[in-house]
C-alpha positions as CSV (number, residue, x, y, z in Angstrom):
1,X,54.6,83.4,85.9
2,X,54.7,86.1,88.6
3,X,57.7,88.3,88.6
4,X,60.2,87.6,91.3
5,X,61.0,90.0,94.1
6,X,64.4,91.7,93.8
7,X,67.2,91.9,96.3
8,X,70.2,94.2,96.1
9,X,73.3,92.4,97.4
10,X,76.4,94.2,98.8
11,X,78.9,92.0,96.9
12,X,82.6,91.7,97.2
13,X,83.4,88.6,95.2
14,X,84.8,86.9,98.3
15,X,83.7,83.7,99.9
16,X,80.6,84.8,101.8
17,X,79.0,87.0,99.2
18,X,79.8,84.7,96.3
19,X,77.9,81.9,98.1
20,X,75.1,84.3,98.9
21,X,74.5,85.2,95.2
22,X,73.5,81.6,94.6
23,X,71.9,81.1,98.0
24,X,69.4,84.0,97.5
25,X,68.3,82.4,94.2
26,X,68.0,78.9,95.5
27,X,66.7,79.4,99.1
28,X,64.8,82.7,98.7
29,X,63.7,82.6,95.1
30,X,64.9,86.1,94.5
31,X,66.4,88.0,91.6
32,X,69.8,89.2,92.7
33,X,71.3,92.6,91.8
34,X,75.0,92.4,92.9
35,X,76.7,95.7,93.7
36,X,80.4,96.0,94.3
37,X,81.6,99.3,95.6
38,X,85.2,100.2,94.6
39,X,86.4,102.1,97.7
40,X,90.1,101.5,96.9
41,X,90.5,97.7,97.1
42,X,93.8,96.1,95.9
43,X,92.1,95.3,92.6
44,X,92.1,98.4,90.3
45,X,89.8,96.6,87.8
46,X,86.8,95.1,89.4
47,X,85.0,94.2,86.1
48,X,85.8,90.5,86.9
49,X,83.7,90.7,90.0
50,X,80.8,92.2,88.0
51,X,81.1,89.3,85.5
52,X,81.4,86.7,88.2
53,X,78.0,87.6,89.7
54,X,76.4,87.6,86.2
55,X,77.8,84.2,85.6
56,X,76.2,82.9,88.8
57,X,72.8,84.1,87.7
58,X,72.5,87.7,89.0
59,X,70.1,89.7,86.8
60,X,72.3,92.7,87.1
61,X,75.7,93.5,88.5
62,X,77.5,96.8,88.9
63,X,81.1,97.7,90.0
64,X,80.8,101.3,91.1
65,X,83.9,103.5,91.5
66,X,83.3,105.3,94.8
67,X,87.0,106.2,95.5
68,X,86.8,109.9,94.9
69,X,83.5,110.3,96.8
70,X,84.9,108.2,99.6
71,X,88.0,110.4,99.9
72,X,86.2,113.7,99.6
73,X,83.0,113.1,101.6
74,X,84.1,110.5,104.2
75,X,87.8,110.3,104.7
76,X,88.1,114.1,104.9
77,X,85.8,114.1,107.9
78,X,87.9,111.2,109.5
79,X,91.0,113.3,109.2
80,X,89.3,116.3,110.8
81,X,88.3,114.1,113.7
82,X,91.6,112.3,114.0
83,X,89.4,109.2,113.7
84,X,90.9,106.3,115.6
85,X,88.6,103.9,117.5
86,X,90.0,103.1,121.0
87,X,92.8,105.5,120.1
88,X,94.3,102.9,117.7
89,X,92.2,101.8,114.8
90,X,91.6,104.3,111.9
91,X,88.1,102.9,111.2
92,X,88.8,101.8,107.7
93,X,85.9,99.3,107.5
94,X,83.5,101.5,109.5
95,X,84.1,104.4,107.2
96,X,83.3,102.6,103.9
97,X,80.0,101.1,105.1
98,X,77.9,104.4,105.1
99,X,78.9,105.2,101.5
100,X,78.3,101.6,100.3
101,X,74.9,101.6,102.1
102,X,73.9,104.9,100.4
103,X,74.6,103.4,97.0
104,X,72.7,100.2,97.9
105,X,69.7,102.1,98.9
106,X,69.8,104.3,95.7
107,X,70.1,101.2,93.5
108,X,67.3,99.5,95.4
109,X,65.1,102.5,94.6
110,X,66.3,102.4,91.0
111,X,65.4,98.7,90.4
112,X,62.3,98.7,92.7
113,X,63.9,96.1,95.0
114,X,62.2,95.2,98.2
115,X,65.2,93.8,99.9
116,X,68.9,94.5,100.6
117,X,71.2,91.7,101.6
118,X,74.7,91.6,103.0
119,X,77.3,88.9,103.9
120,X,78.1,90.0,107.4
121,X,78.4,87.5,110.2
122,X,76.1,87.4,113.2
123,X,78.8,88.5,115.6
124,X,80.7,91.1,113.6
125,X,80.4,94.9,113.5
126,X,79.5,95.3,109.8
127,X,76.0,93.8,110.2
128,X,75.3,96.7,112.7
129,X,76.8,99.3,110.4
130,X,75.1,98.2,107.2
131,X,71.7,97.7,108.7
132,X,71.8,100.9,110.8
133,X,72.8,103.0,107.8
134,X,70.2,101.4,105.5
135,X,67.4,101.9,108.0
136,X,68.4,105.5,108.5
137,X,68.2,106.1,104.8
138,X,65.1,104.1,104.1
139,X,63.3,102.4,107.0
140,X,60.9,100.6,104.6
141,X,63.5,98.4,103.0
142,X,63.8,94.9,104.3
143,X,67.2,93.4,105.1
144,X,68.3,89.8,104.6
145,X,71.4,88.5,106.4
146,X,72.0,85.0,105.1
147,X,75.1,84.3,107.3
148,X,72.9,84.8,110.4
149,X,70.4,82.2,109.3
150,X,72.0,79.5,107.1
151,X,73.6,76.3,108.5
152,X,77.0,77.0,106.9
153,X,78.6,77.6,110.3
154,X,82.2,77.4,109.3
155,X,84.3,78.7,106.4
156,X,85.1,75.2,105.5
157,X,81.4,74.3,105.2
158,X,80.9,77.4,103.0
159,X,83.7,76.3,100.7
160,X,82.2,72.9,100.4
161,X,78.7,74.3,99.6
162,X,80.3,76.6,97.0
163,X,82.1,73.7,95.4
164,X,78.8,71.6,95.3
165,X,76.9,74.5,93.7
166,X,79.4,75.7,91.2
167,X,80.4,78.9,93.0
168,X,84.1,79.9,92.4
169,X,85.7,81.4,95.5
170,X,89.2,82.8,96.1
171,X,89.5,81.5,99.7
172,X,91.2,78.2,100.3
173,X,91.5,76.1,103.5
174,X,95.2,76.7,103.5
175,X,94.8,80.5,103.7
176,X,91.4,81.3,105.3
177,X,91.9,84.9,106.2
178,X,89.0,87.4,106.0
179,X,90.2,90.5,104.3
180,X,88.6,93.9,104.0
181,X,90.6,96.6,102.2
182,X,90.0,100.1,100.8
183,X,91.9,103.4,100.5
184,X,92.2,103.8,104.2
185,X,93.9,100.4,104.7
186,X,93.4,96.6,105.1
187,X,91.7,94.6,107.9
188,X,92.8,91.0,108.4
189,X,91.2,88.5,110.7
190,X,90.5,84.7,111.2
191,X,92.8,81.8,110.8
192,X,95.9,81.7,113.0
193,X,95.2,85.2,114.2
194,X,92.4,84.0,116.4
195,X,95.1,82.8,118.9
196,X,96.2,86.1,120.4
197,X,99.7,84.7,121.1
198,X,100.4,83.7,117.5
199,X,102.5,86.1,115.5
200,X,100.8,87.5,112.5
201,X,102.1,85.5,109.5
202,X,104.3,87.5,107.1
203,X,101.9,86.8,104.2
204,X,99.1,88.9,105.6
205,X,100.9,92.2,105.0
206,X,100.7,93.6,101.5
207,X,100.8,97.4,101.9
208,X,103.9,97.7,104.2
209,X,107.4,96.4,103.9
210,X,108.9,94.1,106.5
211,X,111.7,95.9,108.4
212,X,114.5,94.1,106.6
213,X,113.0,95.2,103.3
214,X,112.7,98.9,104.2
215,X,115.2,101.5,102.9
216,X,118.2,101.9,105.1
217,X,118.1,105.7,104.9
218,X,115.3,107.7,106.6
219,X,112.8,109.4,104.3
220,X,111.6,112.9,104.8
221,X,108.0,113.8,103.8
222,X,106.3,117.2,104.2
223,X,102.4,117.1,104.4
224,X,100.6,120.4,103.6
225,X,97.2,121.1,105.0
226,X,94.5,123.6,104.1
227,X,91.7,124.0,106.6
228,X,92.5,120.6,108.1
229,X,92.6,118.7,104.8
230,X,95.9,117.5,103.3
231,X,96.5,119.1,99.9
232,X,100.1,118.4,99.0
233,X,103.0,116.0,99.6
234,X,106.5,117.4,99.4
235,X,105.1,120.5,97.7
236,X,103.2,118.7,95.0
237,X,99.5,119.6,95.1
238,X,97.0,116.9,94.4
239,X,93.4,115.9,95.1
240,X,92.7,113.9,98.3
241,X,92.3,110.6,96.5
242,X,95.7,110.9,94.8
243,X,97.3,112.1,98.0
244,X,96.1,109.2,100.0
245,X,97.4,106.8,97.4
246,X,100.7,108.5,97.5
247,X,100.9,108.5,101.3
248,X,100.2,104.8,101.3
249,X,103.1,104.2,99.0
250,X,105.5,106.4,101.0
251,X,104.6,105.1,104.4
252,X,104.2,101.5,103.2
253,X,107.7,101.3,101.7
254,X,109.1,102.4,105.0
255,X,107.2,99.7,106.9
256,X,105.0,102.1,108.7
257,X,101.3,101.5,109.4
258,X,100.8,98.0,111.0
259,X,98.4,97.5,113.9
260,X,97.8,94.3,115.9
261,X,95.1,95.0,118.5
262,X,92.5,93.5,120.8
263,X,89.4,95.4,119.8
264,X,86.0,95.7,121.5
265,X,83.3,95.0,119.0
266,X,79.9,96.6,119.0
267,X,78.2,93.2,120.0
268,X,80.2,93.0,123.2
269,X,83.1,90.6,122.4
270,X,86.8,91.2,122.1
271,X,88.4,90.4,118.8
272,X,92.0,90.2,117.7
273,X,92.4,92.4,114.6
274,X,95.3,93.1,112.4
275,X,95.3,96.3,110.2
276,X,97.6,97.9,107.7
277,X,96.9,101.7,107.5
278,X,100.0,103.5,106.3
279,X,98.3,106.6,104.8
280,X,95.7,106.8,107.6
281,X,98.2,106.8,110.4
282,X,100.6,109.1,108.6
283,X,98.0,111.7,107.8
284,X,96.2,111.6,111.2
285,X,99.5,112.0,113.0
286,X,100.5,115.0,110.8
287,X,97.0,116.5,111.3
288,X,97.1,116.2,115.1
289,X,100.5,117.8,115.1
290,X,99.3,120.8,113.1
291,X,96.3,121.2,115.4
292,X,98.6,121.5,118.3
293,X,100.1,124.5,116.7
294,X,96.9,126.2,115.5
295,X,94.3,125.5,118.1
296,X,94.2,127.0,121.6
297,X,94.5,124.8,124.7
298,X,90.8,124.8,125.6
299,X,89.7,123.9,122.0
300,X,92.4,121.1,121.9
301,X,91.0,119.7,125.2
302,X,87.4,119.8,124.1
303,X,88.2,118.5,120.6
304,X,90.1,115.5,122.1
305,X,86.8,114.5,123.8
306,X,84.9,115.0,120.6
307,X,87.4,113.0,118.6
308,X,86.8,110.0,120.9
309,X,83.0,110.4,120.6
310,X,83.2,110.8,116.8
311,X,85.2,107.6,116.4
312,X,82.9,105.6,118.7
313,X,79.8,106.9,116.9
314,X,81.2,105.9,113.5
315,X,82.5,102.6,114.7
316,X,78.9,101.7,115.9
317,X,77.4,102.5,112.5
318,X,75.8,105.8,113.3
319,X,77.2,107.8,110.5
320,X,73.8,109.0,109.5
321,X,73.0,110.5,112.9
322,X,72.5,113.9,114.5
323,X,75.5,113.3,116.7
324,X,78.0,112.7,113.9
325,X,76.6,115.6,111.9
326,X,76.8,117.9,114.9
327,X,80.4,116.9,115.7
328,X,81.4,117.5,112.0
329,X,79.9,121.0,112.3
330,X,82.0,121.6,115.3
331,X,85.1,120.3,113.5
332,X,84.4,122.4,110.5
333,X,84.7,125.5,112.7
334,X,87.9,124.3,114.4
335,X,89.6,123.6,111.1
336,X,89.3,127.1,109.7
337,X,92.9,127.9,110.6
338,X,94.5,124.4,110.6
339,X,96.6,125.3,107.6
340,X,100.3,124.7,107.3
341,X,103.1,122.1,106.8
342,X,104.2,119.2,108.9
343,X,107.6,117.6,108.3
344,X,107.9,113.9,109.2
345,X,110.7,111.4,109.1
346,X,109.9,107.7,108.3
347,X,112.4,105.0,109.0
348,X,112.0,101.2,109.3
349,X,108.5,101.2,110.7
350,X,109.0,104.4,112.8
351,X,107.4,107.8,112.4
352,X,109.0,111.0,113.9
353,X,107.6,114.5,113.6
354,X,110.5,116.7,112.6
355,X,109.0,120.2,112.2
356,X,105.7,122.1,111.9
357,X,104.8,125.6,110.6
358,X,101.7,127.7,109.9
359,X,100.8,131.3,109.1
360,X,98.2,130.8,111.8
361,X,100.5,129.4,114.4
362,X,99.5,130.2,118.0
363,X,103.1,129.6,119.1
364,X,104.7,133.0,119.9
365,X,108.5,132.8,119.9
366,X,108.9,135.9,122.0
367,X,106.5,134.5,124.6
368,X,108.1,131.1,124.6
369,X,111.8,131.9,124.5
370,X,114.1,132.0,127.5
371,X,116.7,134.0,125.5
372,X,116.8,137.7,124.8
373,X,113.6,139.1,123.3
374,X,111.4,137.4,126.0
375,X,108.2,139.4,126.3
376,X,106.5,137.3,128.9
377,X,105.6,139.3,132.1
378,X,107.3,137.3,134.8
379,X,105.9,139.6,137.5
380,X,102.4,138.5,136.7
381,X,103.1,134.9,137.7
382,X,103.0,135.4,141.5
383,X,99.4,136.8,141.5
384,X,98.3,134.2,139.0
385,X,99.7,131.4,141.2
386,X,98.0,132.7,144.3
387,X,94.6,132.8,142.6
388,X,95.1,129.5,140.8
389,X,95.9,127.8,144.0
390,X,93.3,129.5,146.2
391,X,90.8,126.6,146.0
392,X,93.5,124.1,147.0
393,X,94.6,126.3,149.9
394,X,91.0,126.7,151.1
395,X,90.3,123.0,150.9
396,X,93.5,122.1,152.7
397,X,92.7,124.5,155.7
398,X,89.1,123.2,156.1
399,X,89.1,119.5,155.0
400,X,92.5,118.5,153.7
401,X,96.1,117.8,155.0
402,X,96.4,121.2,156.6
403,X,93.2,121.1,158.7
404,X,94.5,119.0,161.6
405,X,91.2,117.2,161.7
406,X,90.9,113.4,161.5
407,X,88.3,112.2,159.0
408,X,85.2,110.8,160.5
409,X,84.6,107.1,159.7
């Protein structure tokens, strides 16, 4: 008997990928290698996911702990870039896909697999991200996207197929949310959330307290940065993975980090998305505050444009690209002196910056003060204003309000 071709499956243990493990065997006659990447999901022990795939006939299954690598190589860059898509979403799903893709490609090479498969839908963003990243890393690998071709068009029909083929799944008809979670937060969609007027049900939130369950007293937290990377909370130094976990706990218990947004997907549709991102939003806000102190006005203006471009590039699955690498090189330079402390107050879902300091601060008290000790040369202002406004004055005399001429229609 000829040896079957192998396929490496990006496997989460959820509804879609659990069905796909069996579907690839039955419909495609392939040997399945199921790979689950631990990028900080709720579950600390993912061995059950590994075993579940083996029980369904996978020839190999691995649960790989990617958390430290995710923090150090991916999330550090997101903090540098203040990465928020459309100024709101901290890119938690988009950020994990490049790392998972890299491991999928490496394992495909290890096992001699011809195919990589994923469980992304035909109208979602993740299909774009996975396939773009995989092709950037190895253009010769072939990609299978079962959800784009099978006739299981609803979650209910998937659950019925799973039951008929002996596939255990965690999703029920009563609670059919689609969840993606990692160190950087949780993404929740489907179900009642598809009506944009429906309030998000209380049971979708697991990382952040409801306001009535938050502490009554405000909590102060000091975030320390070294070259743009957070390195300590309240004076306690820790690696980035540990710091993100701690920041999630602190912000989450104070009810901070919930997002409910209408998001523009890569494929051109608008989608209602709910996110929980306590650490991401806390650390990005602290980082932006410190940048305001340590970067000059022109760099801040330029970097704000680059931050928008970085977020859009990553959202569209172009992590492995010249553009993202170039922006990261720019960011690496800008972060050389983004070192210092940011004090933040958290209270019942709110975040308030309460103080910032740095040995590299560009804030000069003697220039800024209106009290004694003011060193600013007030006499220089008149000449500056004349030159600054010269173009406006010239325009006004020739073409504008002061010209006395009526525009020609």
